[in-house]
C-alpha positions as CSV (number, residue, x, y, z in Angstrom):
1,M,16.5,-10.7,19.7
2,T,16.1,-9.9,16.1
3,S,16.3,-6.1,15.4
4,Q,17.3,-3.5,12.9
5,G,18.0,0.2,13.0
6,V,19.1,3.2,11.0
7,S,20.3,6.7,11.7
8,V,19.4,9.4,9.3
9,T,20.5,13.2,9.5
10,G,19.0,16.4,8.2
11,E,18.8,19.9,9.1
12,C,16.8,21.1,12.1
13,G,14.0,23.3,11.1
14,A,14.3,25.3,14.3
15,C,17.8,26.2,14.4
16,G,19.7,24.8,11.3
17,G,21.8,22.4,13.3
18,V,22.1,18.8,12.5
19,L,19.1,16.8,13.2
20,T,19.6,13.0,13.8
21,R,16.7,10.6,13.7
22,K,17.2,7.0,14.8
23,V,14.5,4.5,13.9
24,G,14.3,0.8,14.8
25,Q,12.3,-2.3,14.7
26,H,12.7,-5.3,16.8
27,I,10.7,-8.5,18.1
28,D,9.6,-8.3,21.7
29,Q,7.0,-10.5,23.6
30,D,5.9,-12.1,20.2
31,E,5.3,-8.8,18.6
32,V,7.0,-6.5,16.1
33,R,7.7,-3.2,17.8
34,W,9.1,0.0,16.4
35,E,10.5,3.1,17.9
36,T,12.0,6.5,16.9
37,E,14.4,9.0,18.7
38,T,15.2,12.4,17.2
39,T,17.9,14.8,18.6
40,C,19.4,18.1,17.4
41,T,23.0,19.0,17.9
42,G,22.4,22.7,17.9
43,C,19.3,23.3,20.0
44,R,19.0,20.1,21.8
45,A,15.4,19.8,20.4
46,G,14.1,16.2,20.0
47,G,11.9,13.6,21.2
48,S,11.2,9.9,21.1
49,T,8.5,7.4,20.4
50,P,8.7,4.5,22.9
51,P,8.6,0.9,21.5
52,T,5.2,0.6,19.9
53,S,3.6,-2.5,18.5
54,G,1.3,-2.7,15.6
55,T,1.9,-1.7,12.1
56,T,5.2,-0.1,11.5
57,P,4.9,3.4,9.7
58,E,5.8,2.9,6.1
59,E,8.2,5.7,6.5
60,I,10.3,3.6,9.1
61,R,9.9,0.3,7.0
62,Q,11.4,2.2,3.9
63,L,14.3,3.4,5.8
64,L,15.2,0.0,7.2
65,L,14.6,-1.6,3.7
66,T,17.0,1.0,2.1
67,E,19.7,0.7,4.7
68,H,19.5,-3.2,5.1
69,G,17.8,-4.5,2.1
70,P,14.7,-6.7,2.1
71,A,14.4,-10.1,3.5
72,R,12.5,-12.9,1.9
73,L,10.6,-15.7,3.7
74,T,10.2,-19.0,1.8
75,L,8.8,-22.3,2.5
76,T,11.5,-25.0,2.7
77,D,9.0,-27.8,2.2
78,G,6.6,-27.5,-0.8
79,T,4.3,-29.8,0.8
80,A,3.6,-27.6,3.9
81,N,0.1,-27.7,5.2
82,L,-1.7,-24.7,3.6
83,I,-4.4,-24.7,6.2
84,S,-1.7,-24.0,9.0
85,V,-0.1,-21.5,6.8
86,T,-3.3,-19.7,6.1
87,R,-4.3,-19.7,9.7
88,V,-1.0,-18.2,10.8
89,L,-1.2,-15.6,8.1
90,S,-4.8,-14.6,9.0
91,R,-4.0,-14.3,12.6
92,T,-0.7,-12.5,12.4
93,H,-1.8,-10.0,9.8
94,G,-5.5,-9.5,10.6
95,L,-6.5,-10.9,7.2
96,S,-9.7,-12.6,6.1
97,L,-9.2,-16.2,5.2
98,G,-9.4,-15.2,1.4
99,E,-6.7,-12.7,1.8
100,A,-4.6,-15.1,3.8
101,R,-5.1,-17.8,1.2
102,T,-3.7,-15.3,-1.5
103,M,-0.8,-14.5,0.7
104,A,0.0,-18.3,1.4
105,A,0.0,-18.8,-2.4
106,E,2.6,-16.1,-2.7
107,L,4.5,-17.6,0.1
108,R,4.5,-20.9,-1.7
109,T,5.5,-19.6,-4.9
110,T,7.9,-16.5,-4.6
111,G,8.1,-16.1,-1.0
112,L,7.1,-13.0,1.2
113,V,9.3,-10.0,1.3
114,G,9.7,-7.3,4.1
115,T,12.1,-6.1,6.7
116,L,14.2,-8.8,8.3
117,V,12.3,-8.3,11.6
118,E,9.0,-8.7,10.0
119,M,10.1,-11.9,8.2
120,E,11.7,-13.4,11.3
121,W,8.6,-12.7,13.4
122,L,6.4,-14.3,10.8
123,A,8.9,-17.4,10.4
124,T,8.5,-18.0,14.2
125,A,4.8,-18.0,14.1
126,L,5.0,-20.5,11.2
127,R,7.7,-22.7,12.8
128,E,5.3,-22.8,15.9
129,R,2.8,-24.7,13.6
130,A,5.4,-27.0,12.3
131,V,5.9,-25.2,8.9
132,T,9.5,-25.2,7.8
133,V,10.6,-21.8,6.5
134,T,13.8,-19.9,5.8
135,V,14.6,-16.3,6.0
136,G,17.3,-14.8,3.7
137,P,18.1,-11.8,1.6
138,A,15.7,-11.0,-1.1
139,T,17.5,-10.9,-4.3
140,A,16.4,-9.4,-7.6
141,G,15.2,-12.0,-10.0
């Protein structure tokens, strides 16, 4: 299972103790899921969000991208069937066909960038349609 997590600390607003927030993203049942857990060492305050599917909150994405760096999804075969690619992108991201075509063009030229979990999830969906892709670190350039 592909997963990423990060732990960040700060000051607890209730008691001034150390507040630890753990966030994560993983693939489960063909969906990207995210979760959080917060605990305080001082007052034991805290809470959690159980694994939730759907769009990962941008704050969590940014924490993961900062900690682990972005991943890039690229086509390994420039002759990939754009109809298949467009359909996958439309279905997985809830895009119109026009929006999916624009995203497919980006995938074909520069690749798509996101968290490792997001890119691996999309790679799996594309491979199921016989589209060959790779996922690797996104380097500046």
